[in-house]
C-alpha positions in Angstrom: 86.2 114.7 60.5 85.1 111.9 62.2 86.8 110.8 64.8 88.4 106.6 64.2 85.7 103.9 66.6 87.4 101.2 67.5 85.2 98.3 69.1 85.6 97.8 72.7 84.7 94.7 74.1 85.4 92.7 77.9 86.0 89.4 75.5 90.2 89.6 76.5 89.3 91.0 79.8 86.8 88.3 80.8 89.7 85.9 79.1 92.4 86.9 81.7 89.8 86.8 84.4 89.5 82.7 83.7 92.9 82.0 83.3 93.4 83.9 86.8 90.5 81.9 88.4 92.4 78.6 86.8 95.3 79.8 88.6 94.1 80.1 91.4 92.4 76.9 91.2 95.9 74.9 91.4 96.8 76.4 94.3 93.8 76.0 96.4 94.6 71.9 95.4 98.3 72.5 96.9 96.1 74.2 99.3 95.0 71.7 100.4 97.9 69.1 100.1 99.7 71.0 102.1 96.9 71.1 105.0 97.0 67.2 104.8 100.9 67.1 105.1 100.7 69.4 108.1 98.2 67.8 109.9 100.2 64.5 109.1 102.8 66.5 111.3 101.4 67.9 113.8 100.0 63.6 114.3 103.7 62.5 114.5 104.7 65.6 117.5 101.3 65.0 119.4 101.6 61.5 120.2 106.4 60.9 119.9 107.8 61.4 122.9 110.9 62.5 121.4 111.1 66.8 122.5 113.7 66.0 124.5 116.6 63.8 125.0 119.3 62.7 126.5 123.1 62.7 125.3 126.7 61.8 125.9 127.1 63.5 128.2 124.0 62.8 130.5 124.1 61.4 133.3 121.1 58.9 132.7 119.1 58.0 129.7 115.5 58.7 128.4 113.8 60.6 126.0 110.4 63.3 127.3 107.3 63.7 124.6 104.5 66.2 125.4 102.6 63.8 127.8 105.4 60.2 127.9 108.5 60.4 129.7 110.5 57.3 129.0 113.8 55.6 130.4 116.1 53.0 130.0 115.6 50.4 133.2 118.4 48.9 135.0 118.8 46.2 133.1 119.6 48.9 130.1 117.6 46.9 127.5 113.9 47.7 127.9 112.1 51.3 127.7 109.8 52.1 130.2 107.7 54.9 129.4 105.3 56.3 132.1 102.5 59.2 130.9 99.0 58.2 130.2 96.3 60.3 128.4 93.6 59.3 130.5 94.9 60.1 133.8 97.2 64.2 133.4 98.2 63.3 136.7 100.5 60.4 135.5 102.2 63.5 132.8 105.1 64.5 134.4 105.2 68.5 134.8 101.7 71.2 134.6 103.7 72.4 132.0 103.9 69.5 130.2 100.0 69.1 130.7 99.4 72.4 129.7 101.9 72.0 126.3 99.5 68.6 126.0 96.0 70.3 125.8 97.6 73.4 123.5 98.7 70.8 121.1 96.2 68.0 121.1 93.6 71.5 120.5 95.7 71.5 117.6 95.6 68.4 116.4 91.8 68.7 116.8 91.3 72.1 115.0 93.2 70.9 112.2 91.3 67.9 112.1 87.8 69.5 112.2 89.6 71.6 108.5 89.8 68.8 106.8 86.7 67.5 107.1 85.5 71.1 106.3 86.7 71.0 103.2 83.8 68.3 101.6 81.9 72.2 101.9 83.3 73.2 98.8 80.3 71.1 97.2 77.8 73.2 99.0 79.2 76.6 99.3 80.7 79.2 97.4 84.8 79.2 97.5 85.5 82.3 99.4 83.5 80.8 102.3 85.0 77.8 103.0 88.8 79.2 102.6 88.0 81.8 105.0 86.6 79.5 107.6 90.1 77.3 106.5 91.8 80.1 107.4 90.3 81.0 111.1 90.7 77.3 112.1 94.3 77.0 110.7 95.2 80.2 112.4 93.9 79.1 115.8 95.6 75.9 115.3 98.9 77.8 114.6 98.0 79.9 118.4 98.0 76.7 119.6 100.4 74.8 118.4 103.3 78.4 119.2 101.9 78.0 123.0 102.3 74.1 123.5 106.1 74.7 122.0 106.4 77.6 124.8 105.2 75.9 126.9 107.1 72.8 127.2 110.7 74.0 128.2 108.7 75.3 131.5 108.8 72.0 132.8 112.5 70.8 132.4 112.6 71.4 136.2 110.9 68.4 137.5 112.6 65.5 139.2 112.0 63.5 136.0 114.2 65.1 133.9 116.5 66.2 136.3 117.3 62.6 136.4 118.7 62.2 133.3 119.7 65.7 132.4 121.8 66.1 135.3 121.0 68.6 138.1 121.0 72.0 135.9 118.5 70.9 133.6 115.8 74.1 135.0 113.4 75.9 132.7 113.9 76.6 129.7 117.4 75.3 130.3 118.3 71.4 128.7 121.2 70.8 131.3 122.8 67.7 129.4 120.5 66.5 127.2 119.4 68.2 124.1 116.3 68.3 121.8 114.5 66.0 119.9 113.7 65.6 116.1 109.5 66.2 117.3 110.3 69.9 119.4 112.0 70.6 115.9 108.9 69.6 113.4 106.7 71.4 115.4 108.2 74.8 114.8 108.2 73.9 111.2 104.5 73.1 111.6 103.6 76.2 113.2 105.7 78.0 110.3 103.9 75.6 108.0 100.4 76.4 109.5 100.7 80.2 109.8 101.7 80.0 105.9 98.5 78.1 105.3 96.5 80.5 106.9 97.5 83.2 105.9 97.4 81.7 101.9 93.9 80.7 102.4 92.6 84.1 103.6 94.2 85.8 100.5 92.3 82.5 97.8 89.2 83.3 99.7 89.5 87.3 98.4 91.1 85.8 95.4 88.4 84.8 94.6 85.9 87.3 94.9 88.1 89.7 92.5 88.1 87.4 90.1 84.0 86.5 89.2 82.5 88.1 86.5 80.5 92.2 87.6 77.5 90.0 86.5 77.8 87.2 88.8 78.4 89.8 92.1 76.1 92.8 90.9 73.1 89.7 90.2 73.0 91.2 86.8 73.1 89.0 83.7 74.4 89.3 81.0 71.9 90.7 78.3 71.1 93.2 80.8 74.0 94.6 81.2 75.3 94.3 77.5 71.3 96.6 76.8 72.2 100.5 75.6 70.2 102.4 77.4 70.5 105.7 76.0 72.3 108.0 72.9 75.6 109.3 74.0 77.3 112.7 72.4 80.2 111.8 70.0 82.2 114.5 73.0 82.4 111.6 75.2 85.9 109.8 74.6 86.6 106.5 74.1 88.5 106.0 77.4 85.2 106.4 78.5 83.3 104.4 76.9 85.9 101.3 78.1 85.2 102.0 81.7 81.7 102.1 81.3 81.6 98.7 79.7 79.5 100.2 76.2 78.8 98.9 73.1 81.3 100.0 69.7 79.4 102.9 69.4 77.1 103.4 65.6 76.3 106.8 64.0 72.1 107.2 63.3 70.3 110.1 61.6 68.4 112.3 64.2 64.8 110.4 64.3 62.4 113.2 63.2 63.7 116.3 63.1 61.5 118.9 62.5 63.9 121.5 60.6 65.4 118.4 58.1 63.8 119.7 54.3 63.0 116.5 51.3 66.0 115.2 49.8 65.2 117.0 46.7 64.4 120.3 47.6 65.8 123.4 45.8 66.8 126.7 47.0 64.3 128.3 44.8 64.2 132.5 44.4 60.6 132.7 45.8 62.0 130.4 49.0 65.0 132.3 49.9 64.7 131.6 53.6 64.8 127.8 52.2 68.6 125.8 52.3 70.8 124.3 50.2 71.5 120.4 50.3 75.3 121.4 51.0 74.0 123.3 54.0 71.3 120.9 55.4 74.0 118.4 55.4 76.6 120.6 57.3 74.2 121.2 59.8 73.0 117.6 60.8 74.7 116.5 64.1 75.9 112.8 64.6 75.3 111.1 67.5 76.5 107.8 69.1 75.1 105.0 70.2 
């Protein structure tokens, strides 16, 4: 009894890959949008002097950022800020200078990452995602170092004038953390997630590409049968090898084959009947 033959094609597999590739492109667009949003957050936290500020219990009035220290003047109406990026000596403490450098590096890196998105038009998506992923990872590390370094400068004289004499390293005294410092912590987590997502998308684009694009073979070369296989091979092996549906053919050039009009006779005792002949034919699958 002949086994049941089924057509085995990779149409469904290609359709599944195409759908997954479309989903990856949609996630990639969201990744680009959130990268731009993080860049805005990074710039805002860098320029805003609201990392540390006074409270109702503080002996003075003022707030501090990475490179700016702002205090109220004597009349209590105007705010005077000191500290400039072009003059690091004007920054209150060495810890604030180090935090300014690292957060500034994160700003530059994320801007370069956004600029690298134009490479999607010239290089493969996997390469660009990996480049941006490494940039975002470096940006996240720089931002984290800046966030951890900033509290080491709370023992400076400028901070103690507002936060009281109890203000020391990693102890704000009578002051409290402001929204810019909280936003910087959120930015560290955000950039880390974006870097991981970039690496995942870069690897996913490689897996979803069809085999002929990875190996360099054309679909015609891949689909062309090159040999015969026996009917003893299972259907599972044909699926794994991506072979075309099998066809049953008669052996070609069989030296033992007799004419269909041959009959058994008394003079030819060794001749074969048609029934014996048909039962001896082996089926071959193409």
